[in-house]
C-alpha positions as CSV (number, residue, x, y, z in Angstrom):
1,X,-4.8,19.8,36.3
2,X,-6.0,20.5,33.0
3,X,-3.2,22.2,31.8
4,X,-0.9,19.5,33.1
5,X,-2.7,17.0,31.1
6,X,-2.6,18.9,27.7
7,X,1.1,19.4,28.3
8,X,1.4,15.5,28.8
9,X,-0.7,14.6,25.7
10,X,1.3,17.2,23.6
11,X,4.6,15.7,24.8
12,X,3.3,11.9,24.4
13,X,2.2,12.5,20.6
14,X,5.7,12.3,19.8
15,X,5.4,8.5,20.5
16,X,4.3,8.8,16.7
17,X,7.8,9.3,15.6
18,X,7.9,5.3,16.0
19,X,5.4,4.6,13.6
20,X,6.5,7.6,11.1
21,X,10.1,6.1,11.2
22,X,9.3,2.4,11.2
23,X,6.7,2.9,8.5
24,X,9.3,5.0,6.5
25,X,11.9,2.4,6.6
26,X,9.3,-0.5,6.0
27,X,8.5,1.8,2.6
28,X,12.1,2.2,1.9
29,X,12.7,-1.6,2.2
30,X,9.8,-2.6,-0.1
31,X,10.8,-0.2,-2.6
32,X,14.3,-1.9,-3.0
33,X,12.3,-5.4,-3.0
34,X,9.9,-3.9,-5.9
35,X,13.1,-3.1,-7.7
36,X,14.6,-6.4,-7.1
37,X,11.3,-7.8,-8.5
38,X,11.4,-5.7,-11.6
39,X,15.0,-6.9,-12.2
40,X,14.1,-10.4,-11.9
41,X,11.3,-9.9,-14.6
42,X,14.0,-8.5,-16.8
43,X,16.3,-11.1,-15.9
44,X,13.8,-14.0,-16.9
45,X,12.5,-12.6,-19.9
46,X,16.2,-11.3,-21.6
47,X,18.4,-13.9,-20.3
48,X,15.9,-16.8,-19.7
49,X,17.0,-17.4,-16.1
50,X,14.2,-19.1,-14.3
51,X,14.1,-18.2,-10.4
52,X,12.3,-20.7,-8.9
53,X,11.7,-24.5,-10.0
54,X,7.8,-24.3,-9.0
55,X,7.7,-21.7,-12.4
56,X,9.4,-24.2,-14.7
57,X,6.2,-24.9,-16.0
58,X,5.2,-21.6,-17.2
59,X,6.3,-19.6,-20.3
60,X,9.1,-16.9,-19.7
61,X,7.0,-14.2,-20.6
62,X,4.6,-15.5,-18.2
63,X,6.9,-15.6,-15.4
64,X,8.2,-11.9,-16.1
65,X,4.6,-10.9,-15.9
66,X,4.3,-12.7,-12.8
67,X,7.2,-10.9,-11.5
68,X,6.2,-7.5,-12.6
69,X,2.7,-8.0,-11.0
70,X,4.9,-9.2,-7.9
71,X,6.7,-5.8,-8.2
72,X,3.5,-3.8,-8.8
73,X,2.0,-5.3,-5.6
74,X,5.4,-4.5,-3.5
75,X,5.1,-0.9,-4.5
76,X,1.6,-0.3,-3.8
77,X,2.3,-1.7,-0.2
78,X,5.5,0.6,-0.2
79,X,3.4,3.4,-1.0
80,X,0.5,2.6,1.6
81,X,3.2,2.7,4.3
82,X,4.7,5.9,3.0
83,X,0.9,7.7,3.0
84,X,0.4,6.1,6.3
85,X,3.9,7.6,7.8
86,X,2.9,11.0,6.3
87,X,-0.6,10.8,7.5
88,X,0.7,10.2,11.1
89,X,3.2,12.9,10.9
90,X,0.6,15.4,9.6
91,X,-2.2,14.3,12.0
92,X,-0.2,13.8,15.2
93,X,3.2,15.6,14.8
94,X,2.8,18.5,12.7
95,X,1.0,21.5,14.3
96,X,-0.2,23.0,11.1
97,X,-3.3,22.3,9.4
98,X,-2.9,21.2,5.7
99,X,-4.6,24.3,4.7
100,X,-1.9,26.4,6.1
101,X,0.8,24.3,4.9
102,X,2.0,26.1,1.5
103,X,5.6,25.1,1.8
104,X,5.0,21.5,1.0
105,X,3.8,21.5,-2.6
106,X,5.3,18.2,-3.2
107,X,3.0,16.2,-1.1
108,X,0.1,17.8,-1.7
109,X,-1.6,14.8,-3.3
110,X,-1.6,13.1,0.2
111,X,-3.5,15.5,1.9
112,X,-4.7,13.9,5.5
113,X,-7.1,16.6,7.2
114,X,-8.4,14.0,9.5
115,X,-8.2,10.5,10.2
116,X,-11.2,9.7,8.1
117,X,-9.5,10.8,5.1
118,X,-6.4,8.8,6.0
119,X,-8.5,5.6,6.6
120,X,-9.9,6.1,2.9
121,X,-6.8,6.3,1.3
122,X,-5.6,3.3,2.9
123,X,-8.5,1.3,2.1
124,X,-8.9,2.1,-1.3
125,X,-5.4,1.1,-1.8
126,X,-5.6,-2.1,0.1
127,X,-8.6,-3.0,-2.3
128,X,-6.2,-2.4,-5.3
129,X,-3.6,-4.4,-3.6
130,X,-6.3,-7.3,-3.1
131,X,-6.8,-7.2,-6.6
132,X,-3.4,-6.9,-8.1
133,X,-2.9,-10.1,-5.7
134,X,-6.1,-11.8,-7.4
135,X,-4.2,-11.3,-10.8
136,X,-1.0,-12.8,-9.7
137,X,-3.1,-15.8,-8.2
138,X,-4.7,-16.2,-11.4
139,X,-1.4,-16.0,-13.4
140,X,0.6,-18.3,-11.1
141,X,-2.1,-21.2,-11.4
142,X,-3.7,-20.7,-15.0
143,X,-3.6,-24.0,-15.7
144,X,-5.0,-25.5,-12.7
145,X,-7.7,-23.1,-11.7
146,X,-10.8,-24.0,-9.6
147,X,-13.8,-22.5,-8.1
148,X,-12.3,-21.4,-4.6
149,X,-10.4,-18.8,-6.9
150,X,-13.7,-17.0,-6.8
151,X,-13.1,-16.4,-3.0
152,X,-10.6,-13.6,-3.4
153,X,-12.7,-11.3,-6.0
154,X,-15.9,-12.1,-3.8
155,X,-13.8,-10.6,-0.8
156,X,-12.8,-7.6,-2.9
157,X,-16.3,-6.9,-4.0
158,X,-17.8,-7.3,-0.2
159,X,-14.7,-4.8,0.9
160,X,-15.4,-2.5,-1.8
161,X,-19.3,-2.4,-0.9
162,X,-18.4,-1.9,2.7
163,X,-16.3,1.0,1.8
164,X,-19.2,2.4,-0.1
165,X,-21.7,1.6,2.8
166,X,-19.5,3.4,5.3
167,X,-19.0,6.1,3.2
168,X,-15.3,6.3,3.4
169,X,-15.0,6.1,-0.3
170,X,-16.8,9.6,-1.0
171,X,-15.1,12.8,-1.3
172,X,-16.4,15.0,1.7
173,X,-14.3,17.8,2.4
């Protein structure tokens, strides 16, 4: 009975391919979207093309910076999805431990020895994404800032403190 359950779980782990493939495709789409936003920033700055009427009150430099920040945000989310797909592959599909894998020196920087490390990397990147989103909101509303704008950085601070309290941010190998 135990052998049958082990065999069932061994086969079922391949369902993780759904998460891997969908995350990789989403990551690829977001890299393309980030490139389009970067192109829009160049078009605004070099050719004075205003992409949306709601941004007409801003200087072209500010609009270009806004699109560059948006592209940075998009690239960061694309990287999160890429790291997630690699982590799911490493943890659930690959039978090798990360220490045994000497062939993949290219992805050495995304070591995911356990689910805690994967959560650590994802949480840190999400905090950075929220910080970039805050910069984007401030830049877009620079002329009409109100006290409610403090909610986002306060949330970032609380998430960072929560990460510290949980110990996910510490490097324990």
